[in-house]
C-alpha positions, 0 to 999 in steps of 0.5 A: 466674702469672708466677712459676709460669712462671719456676719451671717454666722453670727446672726444664725447663732444669735437668732437660732433661725433656719432662715439665716442658715439657708442664707449662709448655705446659698452664699457659700454655694454661690461663692464656691460655684463662681470660684470653680467657674473662674478656675475653669475659664482660666484653664480654658484661656491657658489652653487656648494661649498654649495652642496659639503659642505652639501653632505653626503653618501646616505647610511652610510657605517659604518655598512657595514665596520663593517660587512666586518671586521668580515669576516677577523678575521684571520689577514693577515701576511703582510697586517694588513690594508687590504680592504676586499673584494676590495684587492682580485680583479684582478684589485683593483684600475682602475675599479670603485666600482659602488655600493660604489660610488653611495650609500656610497661615501661622495658625493653620495647625490649630484647625486640626485638619485630617490628612484627607482634608489636607490632601483635598486642599493640596489637590485644589491648590495643584489645579488652581494655582497654575491657572491663577498665576498664568492669568496674573502674569498676563495682567501684570504684563498689561499693567506694566505696558499701560504704565509705560504708555501713560507715565513714560510715553504720555499716550493719551488715555483714550488710546489706552481703552482697549488695554484697560478693558483687557486688564479689567476683563482678566481681573474679573476672570481671575476673581471668578476662579478665586470665588470658586476656590473659596467655595471648594475649600469651604466645603472641606472644612467642618463648621468648627474649623471654618469658624476658627479660620475666620477667627484667626484670619480676621486678626492682624499677623504678628510681625 
């Protein structure tokens, strides 16, 4: 860019023409603007990086994880690392767990939730989680029974139809509550907060 300035300046002197003066002014302004834009963009990136580095869960999830672990003392036969109650929903991956994402996710503090918003989400958690856990425990017990029947006792699969249908019915019921929870929490968030949540929820967690 500096060489271009020099060449254009020489042309201006040589031809003594306003046309070339206009060119060099335009080039200079473009370079100046681009430099300012780059500085501004870099500053925004640094701010975003800083916010990400200092982000933390709004509510420490360790106590909740410990409590959930105590509810599944009887280990599953083929799922030693199960995530209770998440693993017992009908849709375990493609529907977000909004309470966890807004309160317990490592990036949740970046949402900038107000005290009122946090209180409302906590209230949803207080009323929803006990119901969810109750159904999930029932599903888990039935699944363990089914596993014992077909894996260890060699019962015919036809004899397990009622048990399978019961499990499926409860999973549907659990997922209906899940969807209701998603919609309730989403209404509490602003459009910007929801966009931020979707952004960090779609990225793999750092281990």
